[in-house]
N, CA, C and O atoms as a CHARMM CRD file, in Angstrom:
* protein
*
  336
    1    1 MET  N    -47.86300  46.71100  67.44300 PROA 1      0.00000
    2    1 MET  CA   -46.58200  46.43800  67.27900 PROA 1      0.00000
    3    1 MET  C    -45.79700  47.74800  66.79900 PROA 1      0.00000
    4    1 MET  O    -46.30900  48.43800  65.91800 PROA 1      0.00000
    5    2 ARG  N    -44.72900  48.05900  67.28400 PROA 2      0.00000
    6    2 ARG  CA   -43.96500  49.23800  66.85800 PROA 2      0.00000
    7    2 ARG  C    -43.32600  48.97000  65.58400 PROA 2      0.00000
    8    2 ARG  O    -43.14500  47.79800  65.25400 PROA 2      0.00000
    9    3 SER  N    -42.92900  50.01900  64.75900 PROA 3      0.00000
   10    3 SER  CA   -42.38600  49.87000  63.59700 PROA 3      0.00000
   11    3 SER  C    -40.98500  49.24800  63.68500 PROA 3      0.00000
   12    3 SER  O    -40.61000  48.44200  62.83400 PROA 3      0.00000
   13    4 ASP  N    -40.13300  49.66100  64.82100 PROA 4      0.00000
   14    4 ASP  CA   -38.88700  49.02800  64.92000 PROA 4      0.00000
   15    4 ASP  C    -38.95900  47.45600  65.05900 PROA 4      0.00000
   16    4 ASP  O    -38.10500  46.71900  64.56500 PROA 4      0.00000
   17    5 THR  N    -40.09700  46.98600  65.80300 PROA 5      0.00000
   18    5 THR  CA   -40.17700  45.48600  65.96200 PROA 5      0.00000
   19    5 THR  C    -40.48000  44.98500  64.58000 PROA 5      0.00000
   20    5 THR  O    -39.82600  44.05700  64.10400 PROA 5      0.00000
   21    6 LYS  N    -41.47600  45.58400  63.90600 PROA 6      0.00000
   22    6 LYS  CA   -41.77200  45.07600  62.43400 PROA 6      0.00000
   23    6 LYS  C    -40.52200  44.97500  61.59000 PROA 6      0.00000
   24    6 LYS  O    -40.31700  44.01900  60.84000 PROA 6      0.00000
   25    7 TRP  N    -39.64400  46.05300  61.74600 PROA 7      0.00000
   26    7 TRP  CA   -38.46800  46.19000  60.85900 PROA 7      0.00000
   27    7 TRP  C    -37.53700  45.04400  61.29400 PROA 7      0.00000
   28    7 TRP  O    -37.00400  44.31900  60.45400 PROA 7      0.00000
   29    8 ILE  N    -37.35800  44.89700  62.53800 PROA 8      0.00000
   30    8 ILE  CA   -36.44000  43.66300  62.95800 PROA 8      0.00000
   31    8 ILE  C    -36.88300  42.34000  62.61400 PROA 8      0.00000
   32    8 ILE  O    -36.09600  41.46900  62.24400 PROA 8      0.00000
   33    9 ILE  N    -38.23700  42.15100  62.73500 PROA 9      0.00000
   34    9 ILE  CA   -38.83800  40.88900  62.27100 PROA 9      0.00000
   35    9 ILE  C    -38.78800  40.68400  60.84600 PROA 9      0.00000
   36    9 ILE  O    -38.59000  39.56300  60.37600 PROA 9      0.00000
   37   10 GLY  N    -38.96800  41.78300  60.08200 PROA 10     0.00000
   38   10 GLY  CA   -38.96300  41.62200  58.65200 PROA 10     0.00000
   39   10 GLY  C    -37.36900  41.57000  58.07200 PROA 10     0.00000
   40   10 GLY  O    -37.09100  41.23100  56.92200 PROA 10     0.00000
   41   11 THR  N    -36.53900  41.90800  58.93200 PROA 11     0.00000
   42   11 THR  CA   -35.06300  41.61900  58.43000 PROA 11     0.00000
   43   11 THR  C    -34.56700  40.34100  58.94900 PROA 11     0.00000
   44   11 THR  O    -33.71200  39.74100  58.29600 PROA 11     0.00000
   45   12 ILE  N    -34.97900  39.89000  59.97500 PROA 12     0.00000
   46   12 ILE  CA   -34.44600  38.56800  60.73700 PROA 12     0.00000
   47   12 ILE  C    -34.93500  37.32400  59.92800 PROA 12     0.00000
   48   12 ILE  O    -34.14200  36.47900  59.51200 PROA 12     0.00000
   49   13 ILE  N    -36.23300  37.26000  59.73500 PROA 13     0.00000
   50   13 ILE  CA   -36.80300  36.16100  59.14600 PROA 13     0.00000
   51   13 ILE  C    -36.25000  35.87000  57.52100 PROA 13     0.00000
   52   13 ILE  O    -35.91300  34.76100  57.10800 PROA 13     0.00000
   53   14 PRO  N    -36.24700  36.98000  56.81900 PROA 14     0.00000
   54   14 PRO  CA   -35.55100  36.65000  55.47300 PROA 14     0.00000
   55   14 PRO  C    -34.07100  36.35000  55.64700 PROA 14     0.00000
   56   14 PRO  O    -33.51300  35.66100  54.79200 PROA 14     0.00000
   57   15 ALA  N    -33.41000  36.80400  56.66700 PROA 15     0.00000
   58   15 ALA  CA   -32.06600  36.51500  56.77000 PROA 15     0.00000
   59   15 ALA  C    -31.89300  35.01200  57.15100 PROA 15     0.00000
   60   15 ALA  O    -31.02000  34.32900  56.61400 PROA 15     0.00000
   61   16 ILE  N    -32.68500  34.54900  58.02200 PROA 16     0.00000
   62   16 ILE  CA   -32.94400  33.13900  58.53800 PROA 16     0.00000
   63   16 ILE  C    -33.07100  32.22900  57.23200 PROA 16     0.00000
   64   16 ILE  O    -32.30500  31.30100  56.97700 PROA 16     0.00000
   65   17 LEU  N    -33.98100  32.56700  56.56500 PROA 17     0.00000
   66   17 LEU  CA   -34.39800  31.91500  55.29200 PROA 17     0.00000
   67   17 LEU  C    -33.20100  31.84200  54.32100 PROA 17     0.00000
   68   17 LEU  O    -32.94900  30.81200  53.69500 PROA 17     0.00000
   69   18 VAL  N    -32.51600  32.90400  54.22600 PROA 18     0.00000
   70   18 VAL  CA   -31.29500  32.82700  53.28100 PROA 18     0.00000
   71   18 VAL  C    -30.16500  31.96300  53.76600 PROA 18     0.00000
   72   18 VAL  O    -29.54200  31.24900  52.98000 PROA 18     0.00000
   73   19 VAL  N    -29.88200  32.01800  55.10100 PROA 19     0.00000
   74   19 VAL  CA   -29.07000  31.10500  55.57800 PROA 19     0.00000
   75   19 VAL  C    -29.39800  29.63200  55.66600 PROA 19     0.00000
   76   19 VAL  O    -28.53900  28.76700  55.49600 PROA 19     0.00000
   77   20 ALA  N    -30.69700  29.36400  55.94400 PROA 20     0.00000
   78   20 ALA  CA   -31.25200  28.12100  55.88800 PROA 20     0.00000
   79   20 ALA  C    -31.04300  27.39200  54.77000 PROA 20     0.00000
   80   20 ALA  O    -30.63600  26.23600  54.89100 PROA 20     0.00000
   81   21 GLY  N    -31.27700  27.92400  53.55200 PROA 21     0.00000
   82   21 GLY  CA   -31.21700  27.24400  52.19000 PROA 21     0.00000
   83   21 GLY  C    -29.90900  26.61700  51.96700 PROA 21     0.00000
   84   21 GLY  O    -29.88500  25.40700  51.74000 PROA 21     0.00000
   85   22 PRO  N    -28.64800  27.39700  52.01000 PROA 22     0.00000
   86   22 PRO  CA   -27.38800  26.71000  51.88700 PROA 22     0.00000
   87   22 PRO  C    -27.04300  25.75000  53.00300 PROA 22     0.00000
   88   22 PRO  O    -26.38200  24.72800  52.81900 PROA 22     0.00000
   89   23 LEU  N    -27.47500  26.09400  54.04400 PROA 23     0.00000
   90   23 LEU  CA   -27.22300  25.17400  55.30400 PROA 23     0.00000
   91   23 LEU  C    -27.87000  23.84200  55.02800 PROA 23     0.00000
   92   23 LEU  O    -27.32700  22.77700  55.32100 PROA 23     0.00000
   93   24 SER  N    -29.05800  23.94200  54.44900 PROA 24     0.00000
   94   24 SER  CA   -29.57500  22.53900  54.19100 PROA 24     0.00000
   95   24 SER  C    -29.01000  21.90100  53.01300 PROA 24     0.00000
   96   24 SER  O    -29.04700  20.67300  52.92700 PROA 24     0.00000
   97   25 VAL  N    -28.45700  22.65600  52.04000 PROA 25     0.00000
   98   25 VAL  CA   -27.78800  21.93000  51.17100 PROA 25     0.00000
   99   25 VAL  C    -26.38900  21.38200  51.64600 PROA 25     0.00000
  100   25 VAL  O    -25.92400  20.35400  51.15300 PROA 25     0.00000
  101   26 GLN  N    -25.81100  22.01600  52.50500 PROA 26     0.00000
  102   26 GLN  CA   -24.62000  21.45600  53.21200 PROA 26     0.00000
  103   26 GLN  C    -24.90600  20.22900  54.05000 PROA 26     0.00000
  104   26 GLN  O    -24.13900  19.26700  54.09100 PROA 26     0.00000
  105   27 ILE  N    -26.01900  20.30600  54.70200 PROA 27     0.00000
  106   27 ILE  CA   -26.48000  19.06800  55.53100 PROA 27     0.00000
  107   27 ILE  C    -26.70700  17.86900  54.68600 PROA 27     0.00000
  108   27 ILE  O    -26.39400  16.73200  55.03900 PROA 27     0.00000
  109   28 THR  N    -27.26200  18.17100  53.56300 PROA 28     0.00000
  110   28 THR  CA   -27.56500  17.01400  52.48900 PROA 28     0.00000
  111   28 THR  C    -26.39600  16.47200  51.94700 PROA 28     0.00000
  112   28 THR  O    -26.31400  15.27200  51.68300 PROA 28     0.00000
  113   29 GLY  N    -25.41100  17.32900  51.74700 PROA 29     0.00000
  114   29 GLY  CA   -24.16200  16.96900  51.20800 PROA 29     0.00000
  115   29 GLY  C    -23.35400  15.94800  52.25600 PROA 29     0.00000
  116   29 GLY  O    -22.80000  14.89800  51.93000 PROA 29     0.00000
  117   30 VAL  N    -23.41800  16.46300  53.46200 PROA 30     0.00000
  118   30 VAL  CA   -22.64500  15.52500  54.51000 PROA 30     0.00000
  119   30 VAL  C    -23.32700  14.42200  54.69200 PROA 30     0.00000
  120   30 VAL  O    -22.67700  13.43300  55.03000 PROA 30     0.00000
  121   31 ASN  N    -24.78600  14.29300  54.52200 PROA 31     0.00000
  122   31 ASN  CA   -25.36400  13.01500  54.95600 PROA 31     0.00000
  123   31 ASN  C    -25.06600  12.07000  53.78300 PROA 31     0.00000
  124   31 ASN  O    -25.00600  10.86300  54.01500 PROA 31     0.00000
  125   32 VAL  N    -24.85900  12.57200  52.44500 PROA 32     0.00000
  126   32 VAL  CA   -24.52600  11.67600  51.31700 PROA 32     0.00000
  127   32 VAL  C    -23.03900  11.28900  51.57200 PROA 32     0.00000
  128   32 VAL  O    -22.70500  10.17400  51.17000 PROA 32     0.00000
  129   33 GLN  N    -22.11100  12.05700  52.18300 PROA 33     0.00000
  130   33 GLN  CA   -20.79900  11.65300  52.35900 PROA 33     0.00000
  131   33 GLN  C    -20.71500  10.55400  53.51500 PROA 33     0.00000
  132   33 GLN  O    -19.93300   9.60500  53.45600 PROA 33     0.00000
  133   34 ILE  N    -21.52500  10.75900  54.48200 PROA 34     0.00000
  134   34 ILE  CA   -21.75100   9.78500  55.45400 PROA 34     0.00000
  135   34 ILE  C    -22.09100   8.29400  55.07600 PROA 34     0.00000
  136   34 ILE  O    -21.53900   7.25100  55.42700 PROA 34     0.00000
  137   35 ASP  N    -23.23000   8.53000  54.20700 PROA 35     0.00000
  138   35 ASP  CA   -23.58500   7.22700  53.59500 PROA 35     0.00000
  139   35 ASP  C    -22.72100   6.45200  52.73600 PROA 35     0.00000
  140   35 ASP  O    -22.69900   5.22300  52.68500 PROA 35     0.00000
  141   36 ASP  N    -21.95600   7.30900  52.01500 PROA 36     0.00000
  142   36 ASP  CA   -20.90300   6.68100  51.21500 PROA 36     0.00000
  143   36 ASP  C    -19.65100   6.17800  52.06800 PROA 36     0.00000
  144   36 ASP  O    -18.95200   5.27700  51.60300 PROA 36     0.00000
  145   37 LEU  N    -19.38000   6.69800  53.20500 PROA 37     0.00000
  146   37 LEU  CA   -18.37500   6.36200  54.16600 PROA 37     0.00000
  147   37 LEU  C    -18.94800   5.03200  54.75200 PROA 37     0.00000
  148   37 LEU  O    -18.18000   4.08100  54.89900 PROA 37     0.00000
  149   38 ASN  N    -20.26800   4.92700  55.09300 PROA 38     0.00000
  150   38 ASN  CA   -20.73100   3.79400  55.77200 PROA 38     0.00000
  151   38 ASN  C    -20.67500   2.60700  54.68200 PROA 38     0.00000
  152   38 ASN  O    -20.35300   1.48300  55.06600 PROA 38     0.00000
  153   39 SER  N    -20.95700   2.82300  53.44800 PROA 39     0.00000
  154   39 SER  CA   -20.99800   1.64300  52.59800 PROA 39     0.00000
  155   39 SER  C    -19.53700   1.12600  52.27800 PROA 39     0.00000
  156   39 SER  O    -19.31700  -0.03800  51.94200 PROA 39     0.00000
  157   40 ARG  N    -18.55000   2.10200  52.41200 PROA 40     0.00000
  158   40 ARG  CA   -17.12900   1.70200  52.21100 PROA 40     0.00000
  159   40 ARG  C    -16.67800   0.85800  53.43500 PROA 40     0.00000
  160   40 ARG  O    -16.01900  -0.17300  53.29800 PROA 40     0.00000
  161   41 LEU  N    -17.08000   1.36600  54.68200 PROA 41     0.00000
  162   41 LEU  CA   -16.83800   0.61400  55.86200 PROA 41     0.00000
  163   41 LEU  C    -17.52100  -0.84100  55.88600 PROA 41     0.00000
  164   41 LEU  O    -16.89200  -1.77500  56.38400 PROA 41     0.00000
  165   42 GLU  N    -18.57700  -1.00400  55.44600 PROA 42     0.00000
  166   42 GLU  CA   -19.24400  -2.31600  55.28100 PROA 42     0.00000
  167   42 GLU  C    -18.49300  -3.21900  54.28800 PROA 42     0.00000
  168   42 GLU  O    -18.38900  -4.43000  54.48300 PROA 42     0.00000
  169   43 ARG  N    -18.03500  -2.66900  53.34400 PROA 43     0.00000
  170   43 ARG  CA   -17.21100  -3.45300  52.22700 PROA 43     0.00000
  171   43 ARG  C    -16.02800  -3.75100  52.88700 PROA 43     0.00000
  172   43 ARG  O    -15.65600  -4.91300  52.72600 PROA 43     0.00000
  173   44 LEU  N    -15.27600  -2.99800  53.63000 PROA 44     0.00000
  174   44 LEU  CA   -14.00700  -3.22100  54.36000 PROA 44     0.00000
  175   44 LEU  C    -14.29500  -4.37900  55.47500 PROA 44     0.00000
  176   44 LEU  O    -13.53200  -5.32300  55.68400 PROA 44     0.00000
  177   45 GLU  N    -15.44900  -4.16000  56.11100 PROA 45     0.00000
  178   45 GLU  CA   -15.69700  -5.19700  57.18900 PROA 45     0.00000
  179   45 GLU  C    -15.87400  -6.52600  56.46400 PROA 45     0.00000
  180   45 GLU  O    -15.35300  -7.52500  56.96000 PROA 45     0.00000
  181   46 THR  N    -16.55000  -6.61700  55.35900 PROA 46     0.00000
  182   46 THR  CA   -16.89500  -7.72400  54.73500 PROA 46     0.00000
  183   46 THR  C    -15.25500  -8.37800  54.07500 PROA 46     0.00000
  184   46 THR  O    -14.99900  -9.57600  54.20200 PROA 46     0.00000
  185   47 ASP  N    -14.54700  -7.68900  53.58700 PROA 47     0.00000
  186   47 ASP  CA   -13.26200  -8.06200  53.17400 PROA 47     0.00000
  187   47 ASP  C    -12.33800  -8.61300  54.38100 PROA 47     0.00000
  188   47 ASP  O    -11.63900  -9.61700  54.24400 PROA 47     0.00000
  189   48 VAL  N    -12.40200  -7.86300  55.57600 PROA 48     0.00000
  190   48 VAL  CA   -11.65300  -8.36300  56.63400 PROA 48     0.00000
  191   48 VAL  C    -12.23400  -9.57400  57.18800 PROA 48     0.00000
  192   48 VAL  O    -11.43200 -10.35800  57.69500 PROA 48     0.00000
  193   49 ARG  N    -13.54500  -9.90700  57.19500 PROA 49     0.00000
  194   49 ARG  CA   -14.11900 -11.11300  57.58900 PROA 49     0.00000
  195   49 ARG  C    -13.67700 -12.18100  56.65900 PROA 49     0.00000
  196   49 ARG  O    -13.47400 -13.31700  57.08900 PROA 49     0.00000
  197   50 GLY  N    -13.51200 -11.87000  55.36500 PROA 50     0.00000
  198   50 GLY  CA   -13.10500 -12.93300  54.63800 PROA 50     0.00000
  199   50 GLY  C    -11.70200 -13.31100  54.71500 PROA 50     0.00000
  200   50 GLY  O    -11.34200 -14.47100  54.51600 PROA 50     0.00000
  201   51 MET  N    -10.87000 -12.33300  55.00900 PROA 51     0.00000
  202   51 MET  CA    -9.50500 -12.67400  55.23800 PROA 51     0.00000
  203   51 MET  C     -9.40000 -13.45900  56.60200 PROA 51     0.00000
  204   51 MET  O     -8.59500 -14.38400  56.72000 PROA 51     0.00000
  205   52 ASP  N    -10.16000 -13.10300  57.54000 PROA 52     0.00000
  206   52 ASP  CA   -10.11300 -13.88800  58.78100 PROA 52     0.00000
  207   52 ASP  C    -10.47200 -15.40900  58.60900 PROA 52     0.00000
  208   52 ASP  O     -9.88300 -16.33500  59.16600 PROA 52     0.00000
  209   53 ALA  N    -11.47400 -15.50600  57.79500 PROA 53     0.00000
  210   53 ALA  CA   -11.84700 -16.99400  57.40700 PROA 53     0.00000
  211   53 ALA  C    -10.68200 -17.62000  56.74600 PROA 53     0.00000
  212   53 ALA  O    -10.36500 -18.73700  57.15600 PROA 53     0.00000
  213   54 GLY  N    -10.03700 -17.12400  55.85400 PROA 54     0.00000
  214   54 GLY  CA    -9.02700 -17.59800  55.15900 PROA 54     0.00000
  215   54 GLY  C     -7.66900 -17.83500  56.20800 PROA 54     0.00000
  216   54 GLY  O     -6.91300 -18.80600  56.17900 PROA 54     0.00000
  217   55 LEU  N     -7.60800 -16.88400  56.95800 PROA 55     0.00000
  218   55 LEU  CA    -6.41600 -17.09500  58.07400 PROA 55     0.00000
  219   55 LEU  C     -6.67800 -18.29400  58.94100 PROA 55     0.00000
  220   55 LEU  O     -5.74800 -19.03000  59.27400 PROA 55     0.00000
  221   56 ARG  N     -7.87200 -18.50200  59.30200 PROA 56     0.00000
  222   56 ARG  CA    -8.37800 -19.68800  60.12900 PROA 56     0.00000
  223   56 ARG  C     -8.11600 -20.90900  59.25600 PROA 56     0.00000
  224   56 ARG  O     -7.54100 -21.86100  59.78300 PROA 56     0.00000
  225   57 GLY  N     -8.44200 -20.97600  58.10100 PROA 57     0.00000
  226   57 GLY  CA    -8.10500 -22.16300  57.19100 PROA 57     0.00000
  227   57 GLY  C     -6.68700 -22.49800  57.20600 PROA 57     0.00000
  228   57 GLY  O     -6.32000 -23.66800  57.31400 PROA 57     0.00000
  229   58 ALA  N     -5.87900 -21.53000  57.10400 PROA 58     0.00000
  230   58 ALA  CA    -4.42100 -21.68400  57.01800 PROA 58     0.00000
  231   58 ALA  C     -3.95100 -22.11700  58.32700 PROA 58     0.00000
  232   58 ALA  O     -3.14800 -23.04900  58.37300 PROA 58     0.00000
  233   59 GLU  N     -4.32100 -21.59900  59.31400 PROA 59     0.00000
  234   59 GLU  CA    -4.02400 -22.19800  60.69400 PROA 59     0.00000
  235   59 GLU  C     -4.38600 -23.58000  60.94200 PROA 59     0.00000
  236   59 GLU  O     -3.60800 -24.34800  61.50700 PROA 59     0.00000
  237   60 VAL  N     -5.57100 -23.93500  60.52800 PROA 60     0.00000
  238   60 VAL  CA    -5.90300 -25.50900  60.58600 PROA 60     0.00000
  239   60 VAL  C     -4.92800 -26.21700  59.55000 PROA 60     0.00000
  240   60 VAL  O     -4.47400 -27.31800  59.86100 PROA 60     0.00000
  241   61 ALA  N     -4.63600 -25.72800  58.52000 PROA 61     0.00000
  242   61 ALA  CA    -3.74400 -26.51900  57.56400 PROA 61     0.00000
  243   61 ALA  C     -2.52400 -26.67400  58.17500 PROA 61     0.00000
  244   61 ALA  O     -1.99800 -27.78600  58.22500 PROA 61     0.00000
  245   62 PHE  N     -1.92300 -25.53700  58.72300 PROA 62     0.00000
  246   62 PHE  CA    -0.55100 -25.55900  59.43800 PROA 62     0.00000
  247   62 PHE  C     -0.57400 -26.51700  60.64600 PROA 62     0.00000
  248   62 PHE  O      0.36700 -27.29100  60.81800 PROA 62     0.00000
  249   63 ALA  N     -1.51800 -26.48600  61.39900 PROA 63     0.00000
  250   63 ALA  CA    -1.69000 -27.54600  62.52400 PROA 63     0.00000
  251   63 ALA  C     -1.49600 -28.89200  62.06600 PROA 63     0.00000
  252   63 ALA  O     -0.69400 -29.66000  62.59600 PROA 63     0.00000
  253   64 ARG  N     -2.32100 -29.22400  60.95300 PROA 64     0.00000
  254   64 ARG  CA    -2.22400 -30.58700  60.41200 PROA 64     0.00000
  255   64 ARG  C     -0.85200 -30.83000  60.04300 PROA 64     0.00000
  256   64 ARG  O     -0.31500 -31.86000  60.45000 PROA 64     0.00000
  257   65 VAL  N     -0.16800 -29.95100  59.27100 PROA 65     0.00000
  258   65 VAL  CA     1.20100 -30.37800  58.83400 PROA 65     0.00000
  259   65 VAL  C      2.04200 -30.48800  59.96300 PROA 65     0.00000
  260   65 VAL  O      2.86700 -31.39900  59.90000 PROA 65     0.00000
  261   66 ASP  N      2.03900 -29.67400  61.14800 PROA 66     0.00000
  262   66 ASP  CA     2.80000 -29.72600  62.15900 PROA 66     0.00000
  263   66 ASP  C      2.48000 -31.17400  62.91400 PROA 66     0.00000
  264   66 ASP  O      3.41600 -31.86500  63.31700 PROA 66     0.00000
  265   67 GLN  N      1.31200 -31.52300  63.05300 PROA 67     0.00000
  266   67 GLN  CA     1.00500 -32.88100  63.60100 PROA 67     0.00000
  267   67 GLN  C      1.72800 -33.84600  62.92500 PROA 67     0.00000
  268   67 GLN  O      2.44100 -34.61500  63.56900 PROA 67     0.00000
  269   68 ARG  N      1.63100 -33.93400  61.45400 PROA 68     0.00000
  270   68 ARG  CA     2.20700 -35.03000  60.74900 PROA 68     0.00000
  271   68 ARG  C      3.66600 -35.04800  60.78200 PROA 68     0.00000
  272   68 ARG  O      4.29200 -36.10600  60.71600 PROA 68     0.00000
  273   69 LEU  N      4.28600 -33.77800  60.89300 PROA 69     0.00000
  274   69 LEU  CA     5.70000 -33.60000  61.06700 PROA 69     0.00000
  275   69 LEU  C      6.31800 -34.21000  62.41400 PROA 69     0.00000
  276   69 LEU  O      7.42500 -34.73300  62.54100 PROA 69     0.00000
  277   70 GLU  N      5.39400 -34.02700  63.32500 PROA 70     0.00000
  278   70 GLU  CA     5.84700 -34.56200  64.79700 PROA 70     0.00000
  279   70 GLU  C      5.74600 -36.12200  64.55200 PROA 70     0.00000
  280   70 GLU  O      6.71600 -36.81200  64.86500 PROA 70     0.00000
  281   71 THR  N      4.77200 -36.63000  64.08000 PROA 71     0.00000
  282   71 THR  CA     4.55900 -38.13000  63.89300 PROA 71     0.00000
  283   71 THR  C      5.60500 -38.64000  63.03000 PROA 71     0.00000
  284   71 THR  O      6.01900 -39.75500  63.34800 PROA 71     0.00000
  285   72 LEU  N      6.16900 -38.06000  61.94700 PROA 72     0.00000
  286   72 LEU  CA     7.11000 -38.51300  61.19900 PROA 72     0.00000
  287   72 LEU  C      8.52900 -38.53200  61.97900 PROA 72     0.00000
  288   72 LEU  O      9.34400 -39.44700  61.86600 PROA 72     0.00000
  289   73 GLU  N      8.69700 -37.40500  62.77300 PROA 73     0.00000
  290   73 GLU  CA     9.97700 -37.22800  63.59200 PROA 73     0.00000
  291   73 GLU  C     10.16800 -38.36400  64.52200 PROA 73     0.00000
  292   73 GLU  O     11.23300 -38.97000  64.63700 PROA 73     0.00000
  293   74 ARG  N      8.94600 -38.65600  65.26500 PROA 74     0.00000
  294   74 ARG  CA     8.80900 -39.82500  66.18300 PROA 74     0.00000
  295   74 ARG  C      9.27600 -41.12000  65.58500 PROA 74     0.00000
  296   74 ARG  O     10.11500 -41.87500  66.07800 PROA 74     0.00000
  297   75 ALA  N      8.64500 -41.27400  64.49700 PROA 75     0.00000
  298   75 ALA  CA     8.78800 -42.55500  63.75100 PROA 75     0.00000
  299   75 ALA  C     10.30000 -42.88300  63.14600 PROA 75     0.00000
  300   75 ALA  O     10.86000 -43.97400  63.26200 PROA 75     0.00000
  301   76 LEU  N     10.80700 -41.79900  62.52400 PROA 76     0.00000
  302   76 LEU  CA    11.99000 -41.79100  61.65700 PROA 76     0.00000
  303   76 LEU  C     13.23300 -41.42000  62.45500 PROA 76     0.00000
  304   76 LEU  O     14.31100 -41.91100  62.12000 PROA 76     0.00000
  305   77 LEU  N     13.16100 -40.64800  63.41000 PROA 77     0.00000
  306   77 LEU  CA    14.45100 -40.13300  64.12300 PROA 77     0.00000
  307   77 LEU  C     14.82400 -41.04500  65.21600 PROA 77     0.00000
  308   77 LEU  O     13.93400 -41.71900  65.73400 PROA 77     0.00000
  309   78 PRO  N     15.91400 -41.13100  65.58100 PROA 78     0.00000
  310   78 PRO  CA    16.42400 -41.84700  66.78300 PROA 78     0.00000
  311   78 PRO  C     16.06100 -41.23500  68.02100 PROA 78     0.00000
  312   78 PRO  O     16.18300 -40.01100  68.06600 PROA 78     0.00000
  313   79 ALA  N     15.67600 -41.78000  68.95000 PROA 79     0.00000
  314   79 ALA  CA    15.46600 -41.15900  70.21900 PROA 79     0.00000
  315   79 ALA  C     16.59700 -40.45400  70.74700 PROA 79     0.00000
  316   79 ALA  O     17.68000 -40.95100  70.44000 PROA 79     0.00000
  317   80 PRO  N     16.62900 -39.41200  71.47100 PROA 80     0.00000
  318   80 PRO  CA    17.81400 -38.91000  72.09900 PROA 80     0.00000
  319   80 PRO  C     18.33400 -39.71300  73.10100 PROA 80     0.00000
  320   80 PRO  O     17.58400 -40.37200  73.82100 PROA 80     0.00000
  321   81 THR  N     19.65100 -39.72900  73.23400 PROA 81     0.00000
  322   81 THR  CA    20.46500 -40.52900  74.19900 PROA 81     0.00000
  323   81 THR  C     20.66300 -39.63200  75.48100 PROA 81     0.00000
  324   81 THR  O     20.90800 -38.42700  75.41300 PROA 81     0.00000
  325   82 SER  N     20.54500 -40.26900  76.53800 PROA 82     0.00000
  326   82 SER  CA    20.88500 -39.53400  77.80200 PROA 82     0.00000
  327   82 SER  C     22.17600 -39.94400  78.16500 PROA 82     0.00000
  328   82 SER  O     22.45800 -41.14000  78.23900 PROA 82     0.00000
  329   83 GLU  N     23.12700 -38.89200  78.44000 PROA 83     0.00000
  330   83 GLU  CA    24.46500 -39.15500  78.90800 PROA 83     0.00000
  331   83 GLU  C     24.48600 -38.74600  80.28700 PROA 83     0.00000
  332   83 GLU  O     24.37900 -37.58400  80.67900 PROA 83     0.00000
  333   84 SER  N     24.63900 -39.82700  81.03600 PROA 84     0.00000
  334   84 SER  CA    24.78300 -39.60300  82.50400 PROA 84     0.00000
  335   84 SER  C     26.24100 -39.85700  83.02900 PROA 84     0.00000
  336   84 SER  O     26.50100 -39.70800  84.22300 PROA 84     0.00000
């Protein structure tokens, strides 16, 4: 092996190691942030599902009120007269 080759290899390998250390720390930090984001999204999804269930309950209750109102209207209000 020529001395130039040894010098290049001797320079490149430590440079790669110097860059790899901080890069590894950055990747770990990004992974932590992604994990935090995933947990926040899961909580948000749980909240949305809870609101969806509550909304369904309200829809059912309003449908019952609407049905009762229609029944009362039919029983209490006079039928419309047709003018011909």
